[in-house]
N, CA, C and O of each residue as an XYZ file, in Angstrom:
668
protein
N     122.923    149.063     58.399
C     122.938    149.842     57.301
C     122.466    149.187     56.120
O     122.903    148.078     55.812
N     121.591    149.798     55.420
C     120.887    149.238     54.365
C     121.780    149.101     53.198
O     122.614    149.972     52.951
N     121.638    148.004     52.441
C     122.262    147.922     51.338
C     121.714    148.284     50.337
O     120.516    148.019     50.233
N     122.386    149.009     49.260
C     121.806    149.656     47.935
C     122.667    148.905     46.803
O     123.866    148.643     46.905
N     121.760    148.577     45.599
C     122.495    147.966     44.627
C     122.230    148.998     43.503
O     121.137    149.540     43.340
N     123.393    149.235     42.696
C     123.423    149.978     41.597
C     122.900    149.079     40.337
O     122.631    147.883     40.456
N     122.794    149.787     39.151
C     122.382    149.206     38.002
C     123.317    147.887     37.344
O     122.839    147.032     36.599
N     124.460    147.927     37.708
C     125.428    147.011     37.392
C     125.486    145.803     38.180
O     126.279    144.918     37.858
N     124.587    145.651     39.365
C     124.589    144.443     40.120
C     125.909    144.445     41.088
O     126.449    143.434     41.535
N     126.201    145.426     41.253
C     127.695    145.532     42.184
C     126.977    146.094     43.500
O     126.255    147.091     43.526
N     127.272    145.357     44.482
C     126.709    145.512     45.924
C     127.673    146.795     46.436
O     128.902    146.861     46.422
N     126.779    147.699     46.852
C     127.888    148.842     47.552
C     126.934    149.236     48.836
O     125.715    149.394     48.763
N     127.697    149.356     49.968
C     127.299    149.791     50.994
C     127.233    151.292     51.204
O     128.185    152.005     50.887
N     126.216    151.738     51.689
C     125.915    153.204     52.034
C     125.345    153.402     53.293
O     124.589    152.572     53.799
N     125.677    154.500     53.854
C     125.126    155.087     55.216
C     123.990    155.962     54.956
O     124.165    157.150     54.682
N     122.805    155.420     55.030
C     121.585    156.399     55.002
C     120.759    156.019     56.333
O     120.408    154.881     56.645
N     120.568    156.980     56.915
C     119.811    156.788     58.063
C     118.374    156.374     57.806
O     117.694    156.907     56.929
N     117.898    155.323     58.665
C     116.431    155.002     58.145
C     115.567    155.808     59.192
O     115.785    156.029     60.383
N     114.604    156.146     58.443
C     113.269    157.021     59.217
C     113.836    158.507     59.748
O     114.904    158.868     59.252
N     113.325    159.215     60.526
C     113.488    160.644     60.764
C     114.228    160.591     62.218
O     113.649    160.585     63.304
N     115.456    160.559     62.025
C     116.211    160.636     63.508
C     117.140    161.980     63.690
O     118.070    162.424     63.016
N     116.567    162.384     64.747
C     117.336    163.794     65.202
C     118.648    163.531     65.265
O     119.059    162.390     65.475
N     119.526    164.675     65.070
C     121.128    164.493     65.164
C     121.525    164.230     66.592
O     122.624    163.719     66.810
N     120.706    164.544     67.592
C     121.162    164.461     68.968
C     121.140    162.758     69.222
O     122.027    162.209     69.876
N     120.144    162.109     68.688
C     119.963    160.684     68.667
C     121.081    159.914     68.069
O     121.558    158.900     68.578
N     121.429    160.400     67.074
C     122.463    159.790     66.103
C     123.878    159.539     66.977
O     124.374    160.365     67.743
N     124.335    158.384     66.721
C     125.621    158.054     67.429
C     126.441    157.723     66.296
O     126.065    157.293     65.206
N     127.949    158.049     66.802
C     128.703    157.687     65.747
C     129.099    156.134     65.821
O     129.104    155.469     66.856
N     129.407    155.708     64.630
C     129.536    154.115     64.512
C     130.946    153.776     65.289
O     131.214    152.633     65.658
N     131.660    154.703     65.458
C     132.952    154.243     66.328
C     132.454    154.357     67.654
O     132.899    153.489     68.405
N     131.574    155.260     68.227
C     131.301    155.200     69.577
C     130.531    154.127     70.249
O     130.607    153.775     71.426
N     129.646    153.588     69.136
C     128.735    152.362     69.255
C     129.772    151.082     69.460
O     129.581    150.206     70.304
N     130.779    151.115     68.649
C     131.628    149.879     68.578
C     132.643    150.080     69.717
O     133.345    151.091     69.732
N     132.744    149.031     70.775
C     133.713    148.994     71.609
C     134.794    148.236     71.130
O     134.603    147.347     70.301
N     136.024    148.525     71.613
C     137.220    147.633     71.029
C     137.274    146.240     71.747
O     137.078    146.052     72.948
N     137.551    145.369     70.874
C     137.671    143.938     71.437
C     138.477    143.717     72.934
O     138.204    142.878     73.792
N     139.424    144.620     72.958
C     140.281    144.378     74.296
C     139.338    144.978     75.462
O     139.473    144.470     76.575
N     138.486    145.916     75.318
C     137.676    146.596     76.359
C     136.612    145.544     76.597
O     136.382    145.282     77.777
N     135.913    144.888     75.650
C     135.059    143.927     75.920
C     135.483    142.640     76.456
O     134.823    141.911     77.197
N     136.832    142.409     75.934
C     137.427    141.176     76.727
C     137.542    141.497     78.145
O     137.253    140.680     79.020
N     137.977    142.720     78.393
C     138.398    143.131     79.956
C     137.073    143.131     80.854
O     137.088    142.821     82.045
N     135.846    143.538     80.103
C     134.573    143.688     80.807
C     134.065    142.367     81.007
O     133.473    142.121     82.058
N     134.224    141.459     80.108
C     133.774    139.884     80.172
C     134.570    139.120     81.223
O     134.031    138.242     81.897
N     135.770    139.431     81.353
C     136.695    138.863     82.414
C     136.359    139.474     83.810
O     136.418    138.823     84.853
N     136.037    140.650     83.739
C     135.500    141.283     85.181
C     134.135    140.667     85.648
O     133.930    140.342     86.817
N     133.174    140.528     84.586
C     131.936    140.047     84.999
C     132.035    138.502     85.393
O     131.323    138.011     86.268
N     133.009    137.764     84.647
C     133.383    136.419     84.914
C     133.737    136.074     86.371
O     133.215    135.232     87.102
N     134.854    137.015     86.646
C     135.669    137.027     88.046
C     134.392    137.272     89.001
O     134.298    136.622     90.042
N     133.455    138.172     88.653
C     132.368    138.623     89.664
C     131.554    137.436     89.874
O     131.197    137.186     91.025
N     131.231    136.709     88.967
C     130.074    135.464     88.967
C     130.737    134.567     89.617
O     130.114    133.948     90.479
N     132.117    134.256     89.402
C     133.082    133.351     90.201
C     132.946    133.465     91.610
O     132.667    132.489     92.306
N     133.193    134.998     92.227
C     133.225    135.279     93.476
C     131.760    134.998     94.027
O     131.636    134.348     95.065
N     130.678    135.468     93.362
C     129.452    135.232     93.672
C     129.085    133.716     93.863
O     128.307    133.298     94.720
N     129.693    133.028     93.031
C     129.449    131.496     92.938
C     130.100    130.892     94.222
O     129.613    129.971     94.877
N     131.336    131.579     94.505
C     131.970    130.654     95.603
C     131.514    131.409     96.894
O     131.866    130.841     97.928
N     130.829    132.531     97.051
C     130.280    132.954     98.266
C     129.008    131.992     98.410
O     128.803    131.414     99.477
N     128.277    131.857     97.462
C     127.087    130.977     97.551
C     127.282    129.683     97.951
O     126.454    129.050     98.607
N     128.735    129.103     97.448
C     129.086    127.470     97.753
C     129.275    127.580     98.941
O     128.873    126.618     99.596
N     129.929    128.723     99.727
C     130.438    128.810    101.012
C     129.279    128.843    102.015
O     129.331    128.240    103.086
N     128.211    129.590    101.610
C     127.062    129.812    102.479
C     126.319    128.302    102.451
O     125.898    127.704    103.441
N     126.274    127.876    101.154
C     125.500    126.565    101.269
C     126.315    125.358    102.151
O     125.739    124.575    102.906
N     127.667    125.377    101.911
C     128.557    124.408    102.863
C     128.372    124.955    104.389
O     128.276    124.096    105.265
N     128.325    126.089    104.696
C     127.946    126.378    106.217
C     126.676    126.044    106.485
O     126.500    125.530    107.589
N     125.612    126.208    105.700
C     124.138    125.566    106.126
C     124.109    124.308    106.471
O     123.608    123.868    107.505
N     124.831    123.477    105.321
C     124.858    122.179    105.533
C     125.368    121.533    106.764
O     124.842    120.630    107.414
N     126.760    122.308    107.020
C     127.306    121.888    108.334
C     126.512    122.108    109.456
O     126.420    121.213    110.296
N     125.766    123.446    109.636
C     124.852    123.656    110.652
C     123.824    122.734    110.635
O     123.537    122.304    111.753
N     123.044    122.206    109.513
C     122.217    121.123    109.636
C     122.720    119.818    110.376
O     122.271    119.263    111.379
N     123.611    119.558    109.702
C     124.347    118.240    110.160
C     124.663    118.207    111.596
O     124.514    117.207    112.298
N     125.158    119.480    112.053
C     125.651    119.642    113.484
C     124.325    119.601    114.472
O     124.282    118.983    115.536
N     123.258    120.379    113.905
C     121.985    120.051    114.499
C     121.345    118.901    114.674
O     120.945    118.585    115.795
N     121.155    118.098    113.568
C     120.836    116.750    113.444
C     121.629    115.902    114.449
O     120.936    115.110    115.087
N     123.067    115.911    114.742
C     123.703    115.208    115.411
C     123.331    115.478    116.973
O     123.251    114.670    117.899
N     123.139    116.826    116.955
C     122.806    117.271    118.566
C     121.250    116.891    118.797
O     120.864    116.658    119.943
N     120.415    116.835    117.765
C     119.086    116.214    118.124
C     119.101    114.653    118.384
O     118.400    114.125    119.247
N     119.954    113.977    117.565
C     119.991    112.481    117.549
C     120.601    112.239    119.137
O     120.199    111.237    119.729
N     121.488    113.077    119.767
C     122.222    112.692    120.730
C     121.150    113.092    121.911
O     121.058    112.365    122.900
N     120.448    114.120    121.792
C     119.314    114.420    122.887
C     118.416    113.174    122.832
O     118.043    112.655    123.884
N     118.082    112.712    121.711
C     116.925    111.630    121.656
C     117.471    110.416    122.343
O     116.774    109.678    123.038
N     118.893    110.223    122.093
C     119.677    109.175    122.586
C     119.550    109.191    124.164
O     119.046    108.277    124.816
N     120.104    110.411    124.708
C     120.009    110.630    125.998
C     118.433    110.540    126.651
O     118.140    110.035    127.734
N     117.691    111.051    125.867
C     116.092    110.716    126.588
C     115.834    109.306    126.486
O     115.314    108.783    127.472
N     116.069    108.656    125.587
C     115.777    107.179    125.388
C     116.461    106.468    126.576
O     115.780    105.639    127.181
N     117.567    106.667    126.929
C     118.648    106.179    128.027
C     117.914    106.596    129.259
O     117.816    105.727    130.125
N     117.368    107.788    129.506
C     116.793    108.106    130.802
C     115.423    107.467    131.043
O     114.999    107.233    132.175
N     114.719    107.185    129.858
C     113.522    106.588    130.087
C     113.571    105.067    130.336
O     112.746    104.450    131.011
N     114.662    104.527    129.694
C     115.009    103.087    130.082
C     115.474    102.979    131.360
O     115.109    102.014    132.031
N     116.337    103.931    131.896
C     116.791    103.814    133.362
C     115.973    104.202    134.336
O     116.178    103.953    135.524
N     114.773    104.979    133.794
C     113.594    105.095    134.749
C     112.528    103.847    134.744
O     111.808    103.456    135.663
N     112.646    103.420    133.590
C     111.823    102.134    133.565
C     112.301    100.999    134.444
O     111.523    100.391    135.180
N     113.730    100.692    134.347
C     114.340     99.969    135.070
C     114.152    100.135    136.599
O     113.793     99.258    137.386
N     114.444    101.346    136.856
C     114.193    101.672    138.311
C     112.915    101.566    138.847
O     112.829    101.394    140.063
N     111.934    101.632    138.192
C     110.566    101.618    138.357
C     110.058     99.930    138.674
O     109.387     99.539    139.630
N     110.665     99.056    137.451
C     110.610     97.875    137.633
C     111.143     97.158    138.967
O     110.426     96.422    139.644
N     112.468     97.451    139.269
C     113.219     97.254    140.334
C     112.549     97.661    141.701
O     112.707     97.069    142.769
N     111.815     98.716    141.491
C     111.293     99.045    142.814
C     109.893     98.331    142.927
O     109.430     98.077    144.039
N     109.305     98.050    141.908
C     107.966     97.120    142.000
C     108.397     95.897    142.474
O     107.845     95.489    143.495
N     109.246     95.228    141.974
C     109.988     93.900    142.342
C     110.391     93.871    143.820
O     110.067     92.911    144.518
N     111.012     94.787    144.256
C     111.345     94.968    145.744
C     110.082     95.001    146.673
O     110.012     94.357    147.719
N     108.869     95.997    146.082
C     107.601     95.894    146.894
C     106.957     94.306    146.870
O     106.512     93.705    147.848
N     107.028     93.885    145.681
C     106.327     92.697    145.647
C     107.006     91.485    146.556
O     106.346     90.629    147.145
N     108.312     91.570    146.554
C     109.026     90.837    147.326
C     108.901     91.083    148.901
O     108.716     90.182    149.719
N     109.021     92.346    149.178
C     108.541     92.609    150.542
C     107.097     92.261    151.021
O     106.901     91.725    152.111
N     106.183     92.562    150.229
C     104.859     91.843    150.472
C     104.779     90.422    150.550
O     104.032     89.937    151.399
N     105.366     89.760    149.873
C     105.481     88.313    149.838
C     106.060     87.888    151.188
O     105.496     87.077    151.921
N     107.344     88.549    151.500
C     107.578     87.900    152.505
C     106.986     88.357    153.898
O     107.067     87.630    154.888
N     106.392     89.586    153.919
C     105.309     89.918    155.080
C     104.269     88.726    154.998
O     103.969     87.965    155.917
N     103.817     88.727    153.793
C     102.632     87.574    153.923
C     103.221     86.091    154.574
O     102.646     85.448    155.452
N     104.132     85.831    154.110
C     104.806     84.554    154.611
C     105.080     84.515    155.982
O     104.912     83.459    156.592
N     105.526     85.636    156.616
C     105.481     85.806    157.897
C     104.273     85.782    158.772
O     104.270     85.254    159.884
N     103.214     86.393    158.209
C     102.134     86.273    158.835
C     101.459     84.878    158.832
O     100.751     84.523    159.775
N     101.701     84.064    157.710
C     101.187     82.939    157.525
C     102.104     81.862    158.509
O     101.588     80.812    158.890
N     103.176     82.139    158.790
C     103.989     81.170    159.714
C     103.854     81.665    160.886
O     103.646     80.799    161.737
N     103.896     82.914    161.337
C     103.668     83.379    162.620
C     102.443     82.866    163.469
O     101.359     83.406    163.251
N     102.517     81.911    164.381
C     101.095     81.528    164.914
C     100.343     82.790    165.825
O      99.122     82.837    165.975
N     101.020     83.503    166.234
C     100.355     84.720    166.967
C     100.072     85.906    165.780
O      99.627     86.959    166.238
N     100.222     85.871    164.713
C      99.568     86.899    163.673
C      98.263     86.937    163.728
O      97.595     85.968    164.089
N      97.812     87.967    163.405
C      96.326     88.381    163.191
C      95.590     87.354    162.258
O      94.479     86.947    162.596
N      96.124     86.962    161.197
C      95.737     86.233    160.182
C      95.512     84.818    160.670
O      94.484     84.156    160.531
N      96.767     84.422    161.331
C      96.899     83.010    161.988
C      95.963     82.799    163.029
O      95.504     81.662    163.132
N      95.616     83.620    163.773
C      94.630     83.588    164.853
C      93.352     83.552    164.116
O      92.609     82.623    164.429
N      92.971     84.300    163.277
C      91.622     84.118    162.561
C      91.428     82.954    161.838
O      90.301     82.499    161.649
N      92.424     82.445    161.424
C      92.400     81.134    160.630
C      92.182     80.048    161.708
O      91.419     79.106    161.492
N      92.893     80.194    162.931
C      92.766     79.000    163.799
C      91.448     79.245    164.447
O      90.944     78.174    164.786
N      90.779     80.191    164.713
C      89.283     80.700    165.131
C      88.239     79.909    164.112
O      87.391     79.067    164.407
N      88.587     80.466    162.806
C      87.658     79.603    161.926
C      87.688     77.882    161.917
O      86.797     77.049    161.752
N      88.905     77.792    162.133
C      89.122     76.012    161.960
C      88.370     75.405    163.520
O      87.830     74.299    163.508
N      88.399     76.087    164.569
C      87.858     75.610    165.609
C      86.286     75.680    165.445
O      85.534     74.849    165.954
N      85.893     76.683    164.735
C      84.360     76.733    164.702
C      83.846     75.551    163.721
O      82.791     74.946    163.912
N      84.683     75.316    162.704
C      84.356     74.311    161.789
C      84.622     72.789    162.233
O      83.842     71.892    161.914
N      85.648     72.592    162.906
C      86.267     71.284    163.313
C      85.399     70.677    164.372
O      85.086     69.500    164.187
N      84.940     71.293    165.489
C      83.974     70.562    166.312
C      82.853     69.865    165.566
O      82.507     68.792    166.062
N      82.266     70.231    164.556
C      81.284     69.576    164.025
C      81.700     68.400    163.385
O      80.913     67.453    163.403
N      82.820     68.267    162.804
C      83.676     67.122    162.330
C      83.891     66.189    163.493
O      83.809     64.972    163.322
N      84.148     66.682    164.602
C      84.570     65.849    165.644
C      83.269     64.946    166.302
O      83.382     63.786    166.698
N      82.162     65.656    166.320
C      80.916     65.123    166.683
C      80.492     63.929    165.823
O      80.031     62.895    166.306
N      80.672     64.137    164.565
C      80.073     63.175    163.404
C      81.502     62.463    162.986
O      82.023     62.963    161.988
N      82.157     61.454    163.554
C      83.238     60.849    162.955
C      82.925     59.939    162.019
O      82.041     59.084    162.070
N      83.918     60.231    160.912
C      83.761     59.649    159.674
C      84.563     58.421    159.705
O      85.784     58.547    159.793
N      83.972     57.095    159.638
C      84.816     56.023    159.449
C      84.927     55.281    158.135
O      83.827     54.949    157.693
N      85.966     54.935    157.396
C      85.776     54.325    156.243
C      85.281     53.093    156.342
O      85.295     52.433    157.381
N      84.672     52.606    154.919
C      84.122     51.502    154.948
C      85.032     50.308    155.217
O      84.770     49.323    155.908
N      86.122     50.571    154.559
C      87.254     49.655    154.545
C      87.661     49.112    156.177
O      87.869     47.968    156.580
N      87.675     50.260    156.815
C      88.211     50.177    158.360
C      87.105     49.476    158.995
O      87.342     48.469    159.663
N      85.957     49.900    158.854
C      84.896     49.253    159.434
C      84.581     47.869    158.989
O      83.943     47.166    159.772
N      84.963     47.354    157.771
C      84.855     45.991    157.407
C      85.964     45.048    158.147
O      85.781     43.901    158.555
N      87.117     45.792    158.214
C      88.331     45.046    159.059
C      88.055     44.736    160.458
O      88.357     43.660    160.973
N      87.503     45.651    161.036
C      87.056     45.949    162.352
C      85.940     44.748    162.782
O      86.008     44.070    163.807
N      84.962     44.664    161.801
C      83.886     43.555    161.983
C      84.464     42.138    161.764
O      84.026     41.174    162.391
N      85.534     42.030    160.790
C      85.894     40.778    160.432
C      86.953     40.292    161.769
O      86.935     39.143    162.209
N      87.699     41.188    162.218
C      88.415     41.050    163.527
C      87.681     40.531    164.648
O      88.097     39.591    165.324
N      86.378     41.251    164.896
C      85.617     40.877    165.968
C      84.886     39.424    165.756
O      84.697     38.582    166.635
N      84.612     39.360    164.720
C      83.955     37.769    164.352
C      85.064     36.758    164.486
O      84.793     35.594    164.780
N      86.331     37.164    164.278
C      87.369     35.828    164.243
C      87.719     35.687    165.790
O      88.051     34.580    166.215
N      87.644     36.910    166.732
C      87.895     36.742    168.074
C      86.797     36.042    169.105
O      87.038     35.537    170.202
N      85.560     36.157    168.449
C      84.519     35.648    168.916
C      84.306     34.057    168.677
O      83.554     33.408    169.405
N      84.932     33.555    167.741
C      84.897     32.068    167.454
C      85.517     31.256    168.401
O      86.512     31.627    169.023
N      84.891     29.972    168.573
C      85.336     28.959    169.669
C      86.560     28.648    169.518
O      87.085     28.329    170.585
N      87.363     28.600    168.456
C      88.562     28.229    168.233
C      89.491     28.846    168.805
O      89.847     29.891    168.259
N      90.134     28.462    169.970
C      91.248     28.950    170.677
C      92.471     29.694    170.127
O      92.879     30.835    170.342
N      93.014     28.523    169.212
C      94.092     28.690    168.487
C      93.844     29.935    167.412
O      94.619     30.891    167.435
N      92.842     29.896    166.558
C      92.490     31.096    165.806
C      92.094     32.396    166.411
O      92.139     33.451    165.778
N      91.712     32.303    167.621
C      91.514     33.573    168.469
C      92.902     33.975    168.998
O      93.174     35.152    168.760
N      93.660     33.416    169.530
C      95.064     33.924    169.874
C      95.757     34.545    168.744
O      96.394     35.590    168.876
N      95.627     33.836    167.491
C      96.473     34.150    166.229
C      95.904     35.638    166.041
O      96.612     36.625    165.837
N      94.586     35.633    166.137
C      94.087     37.217    165.583
C      94.422     38.177    166.487
O      94.731     39.272    166.015
N      94.440     38.022    167.851
C      94.743     38.955    168.869
C      96.104     39.236    168.677
O      96.681     40.031    169.418
C-alpha cells in the first residue's frame, strides 16, 4: 500500500491500487492474509513431513550401510577361505613333491646298493674295462721302491748278524 502524505506532514495510509488491475485479479486483503494459527498448523505439518522424510532417508542409509558391511564381511570371509584353500593346496603340493623326491632318492640308493641292478652292472663293466690297464702298469710309489732297494742291499751284505736282523 502506497503511503501518501498530506500537507501537514501527517502520514496517512490509503488504499490505492497501483497500475491498471482488473477487478477479477484484485484480492481482498483478508483473503491474502492467513490466520497465524493456520500458518502455524501448516508449518507444523510441513515440519512433520520433513522429519518423516528425514527419518525414512536415515533408515535407508542405515540399511544400505548395513548391507555394505555385510557384503564386505562376506567378501573378506570368501577371500580368507580362498587364501586358506590356496595354502592347503600349496602344502599338499609341497608334501607330494617331497614324497616324490624321497621315493626317487630311495630308489637311487637301492639301485646303487643292489649289485644286480642295471646301474651297478654297468658301473662294474666300466670299471673292468678301465681296471685291466691299471693292472698291467703297476704303479709303485718311490718311497716303497726306496725301502725295497735298501732292504735288498742290506741282505746282500756279508755281515751275517746284520743280514739276519734285517730279515
